[in-house]
FINU-348417 format. One record per atom (N, C-alpha, C, O): z, y, x; residue number from 1. Coordinates in pm, whole numbers, plus 50000, padded with zeros to 5 digits. Last residue first. Layout:
N
Z,Y,X,NUM
...
***
This chain:
77
71507,51957,76861,77
71565,52000,76754,77
71659,52004,76821,77
71767,52042,76775,77
71159,51809,76974,76
71260,51906,76970,76
71380,51854,76834,76
71366,51767,76749,76
71022,51555,77094,75
71035,51562,77011,75
71216,51667,77017,75
71330,51628,77046,75
70726,51459,77297,74
70872,51456,77278,74
70875,51493,77150,74
70775,51483,77079,74
70489,51203,77474,73
70508,51283,77359,73
70705,51337,77370,73
70790,51274,77432,73
70512,51245,77836,72
70493,51156,77672,72
70537,51266,77614,72
70590,51371,77652,72
70309,51339,78139,71
70418,51381,78017,71
70429,51310,77898,71
70321,51318,77838,71
70279,51345,78449,70
70273,51280,78346,70
70342,51302,78233,70
70461,51273,78242,70
70182,51621,78647,69
70317,51513,78620,69
70229,51504,78480,69
70155,51583,78422,69
70158,51679,78995,68
70079,51634,78866,68
70175,51610,78818,68
70271,51576,78887,68
70111,51890,79274,67
70197,51836,79178,67
70149,51807,79046,67
70100,51898,78979,67
69928,51975,79544,66
69980,51979,79461,66
70083,51869,79366,66
70120,51764,79420,66
69871,51873,79822,65
70004,51888,79817,65
70014,51963,79670,65
70121,52025,79662,65
69535,52027,79800,64
69626,51934,79811,64
69740,52001,79797,64
69753,52121,79773,64
69416,52079,79491,63
69438,52117,79604,63
69514,52050,79666,63
69588,51987,79590,63
69215,52021,79182,62
69377,52014,79246,62
69338,52029,79391,62
69225,51990,79419,62
69021,52140,78849,61
69079,52065,78994,61
69219,52070,79070,61
69320,52119,79019,61
69126,51934,78545,60
69127,52089,78646,60
69116,52034,78811,60
69169,51940,78872,60
68958,51857,78264,59
69001,51838,78381,59
68989,51991,78447,59
68919,52092,78434,59
69245,51939,77948,58
69108,51929,77990,58
69069,51890,78106,58
69177,51839,78136,58
69486,52138,77981,57
69370,52147,77840,57
69273,52111,77939,57
69217,52195,78009,57
69756,52086,78084,56
69667,52187,78132,56
69661,52157,77978,56
69747,52150,77890,56
70110,52323,78155,55
70012,52183,78096,55
69876,52251,78107,55
69848,52369,78124,55
70243,52357,78517,54
70147,52468,78390,54
70113,52274,78290,54
70100,52161,78338,54
70337,52261,78758,53
70426,52280,78603,53
70358,52367,78474,53
70407,52420,78374,53
70135,52196,78890,52
70202,52275,78890,52
70273,52305,78800,52
70254,52420,78761,52
70020,52043,78600,51
69972,52077,78694,51
70030,52159,78774,51
69974,52264,78743,51
70044,51778,78319,50
70083,51920,78368,50
70025,51937,78518,50
69979,51832,78563,50
69974,51617,78052,49
69938,51646,78172,49
69937,51774,78248,49
69848,51859,78243,49
70062,51455,77758,48
70011,51516,77832,48
70038,51539,78012,48
70119,51473,78077,48
69999,51161,77603,47
70048,51186,77691,47
70022,51363,77702,47
69931,51393,77624,47
69936,50836,77430,46
69901,51006,77433,46
70019,51052,77524,46
70126,50990,77522,46
69878,50501,77520,45
69953,50662,77535,45
69866,50777,77515,45
69757,50805,77566,45
69678,50303,77564,44
69725,50362,77433,44
69824,50456,77442,44
69856,50495,77330,44
69649,50352,77863,43
69543,50385,77832,43
69549,50435,77665,43
69488,50530,77617,43
69841,50260,77996,42
69855,50401,77955,42
69716,50430,77862,42
69700,50534,77799,42
69826,49997,77974,41
69876,49982,77871,41
69872,50150,77880,41
69899,50199,77770,41
69651,49948,78248,40
69582,49961,78141,40
69644,49988,77996,40
69567,50001,77901,40
69728,50051,78563,39
69862,50017,78446,39
69771,50043,78280,39
69807,50132,78203,39
69485,50066,78693,38
69600,50006,78735,38
69766,49962,78627,38
69859,49881,78630,38
69378,50217,78489,37
69287,50093,78622,37
69420,50028,78701,37
69411,49925,78767,37
69547,50474,78478,36
69446,50324,78394,36
69373,50229,78351,36
69327,50179,78248,36
69559,50517,78763,35
69642,50526,78607,35
69561,50461,78582,35
69500,50387,78659,35
69254,50634,78760,34
69334,50552,78878,34
69476,50484,78761,34
69447,50392,78684,34
69215,50843,78592,33
69134,50731,78510,33
69207,50583,78679,33
69192,50462,78672,33
69403,51016,78690,32
69431,50915,78547,32
69363,50852,78460,32
69383,50814,78344,32
69281,51097,78845,31
69415,51029,78853,31
69433,50986,78716,31
69506,50895,78675,31
68985,51196,78778,30
69063,51067,78920,30
69184,51002,78847,30
69189,50888,78801,30
69120,51414,78585,29
69083,51286,78570,29
69044,51192,78652,29
69065,51079,78606,29
69164,51620,78786,28
69331,51510,78713,28
69228,51370,78654,28
69256,51252,78676,28
69069,51569,79104,27
69093,51648,78976,27
69126,51558,78898,27
69124,51437,78921,27
69032,51485,79357,26
68968,51566,79356,26
69042,51671,79218,26
69062,51792,79220,26
69162,51202,79566,25
69129,51239,79418,25
69130,51446,79458,25
69193,51512,79541,25
69297,51156,79770,24
69101,51116,79808,24
69101,51157,79649,24
68991,51123,79606,24
69646,50979,79722,23
69514,51044,79827,23
69393,51064,79782,23
69355,50957,79734,23
69939,50989,79512,22
69799,50983,79549,22
69694,51047,79653,22
69671,51168,79653,22
70257,50927,79560,21
70109,51034,79605,21
70016,50919,79606,21
70010,50811,79665,21
70464,50867,79232,20
70392,50831,79385,20
70301,50967,79423,20
70279,51068,79357,20
70777,50809,79068,19
70725,50909,79131,19
70612,50836,79217,19
70654,50740,79281,19
70941,50662,78936,18
70962,50863,78878,18
70804,50901,78961,18
70731,50995,78927,18
70790,50369,78782,17
70795,50424,78935,17
70834,50608,78899,17
70750,50673,78838,17
70669,50112,78587,16
70793,50148,78698,16
70830,50187,78799,16
70881,50124,78892,16
70481,50212,78448,15
70453,50206,78557,15
70557,50128,78642,15
70530,50087,78755,15
70675,50153,78165,14
70575,50135,78200,14
70484,50112,78364,14
70430,50005,78389,14
70858,50361,78218,13
70834,50245,78195,13
70774,50150,78176,13
70835,50044,78169,13
70691,50606,78205,12
70789,50518,78391,12
70799,50419,78316,12
70712,50343,78359,12
70604,50630,78002,11
70498,50639,78109,11
70571,50568,78200,11
70523,50477,78268,11
70883,50737,77838,10
70811,50601,77779,10
70652,50517,77947,10
70625,50400,77973,10
70968,50939,78082,9
70965,50840,77991,9
70941,50740,77952,9
70969,50638,78015,9
70719,51045,78361,8
70818,51058,78288,8
70774,50936,78165,8
70670,50876,78140,8
70595,51107,78655,7
70576,51006,78555,7
70730,51020,78491,7
70835,51009,78555,7
70449,51271,78945,6
70569,51244,78819,6
70512,51186,78705,6
70400,51211,78662,6
70240,51262,79204,5
70226,51184,79042,5
70375,51204,79029,5
70437,51144,79117,5
70132,51460,79497,4
70216,51360,79404,4
70199,51385,79245,4
70162,51485,79183,4
69790,51457,79661,3
69868,51493,79505,3
69978,51374,79514,3
69957,51254,79529,3
69645,51516,79958,2
69714,51438,79928,2
69843,51510,79821,2
69941,51577,79854,2
69301,51421,80094,1
69371,51533,80017,1
69546,51451,79956,1
69546,51335,79916,1
***
């Protein structure tokens, strides 16, 4: 299974990439765990996770070709 991960804002500064593909993941917890292992600074960051343009709360099962986005905190005005 292949999942596209989009990264925004301060998180992009940490990963030095706006997007990449991840294979062999079943859920969002697995993506976050992999990201934290590769980019330990992400553990200190607070961010939202969206799957298929919907912000999620908790772990979500993924399907082939889903898009997951990591969204840093933002403020409106």
